[in-house]
C-alpha positions in Angstrom: 93.5 91.4 96.6 94.5 91.0 100.3 92.4 94.0 101.4 89.3 92.5 99.6 89.8 89.2 101.4 90.0 90.9 104.8 86.9 93.0 104.0 84.9 90.0 102.9 85.9 87.9 105.8 85.2 90.7 108.4 81.9 91.7 106.8 80.9 88.1 106.1 79.1 89.4 103.0 79.6 89.5 99.3 82.8 91.2 97.9 80.6 94.2 97.1 81.0 95.4 100.7 84.6 94.4 100.8 86.1 97.7 99.6 84.2 99.7 102.3 84.9 97.3 105.1 88.5 96.9 104.0 89.0 100.7 104.2 87.5 100.9 107.6 89.6 98.0 108.9 92.8 99.5 107.5 
């Protein structure tokens, strides 16, 4: 999941916060 990777990388936290961060980034 590309979006997940971006979210995790940006947030620097567990994949749990990936979806939220990913949505904000996009």
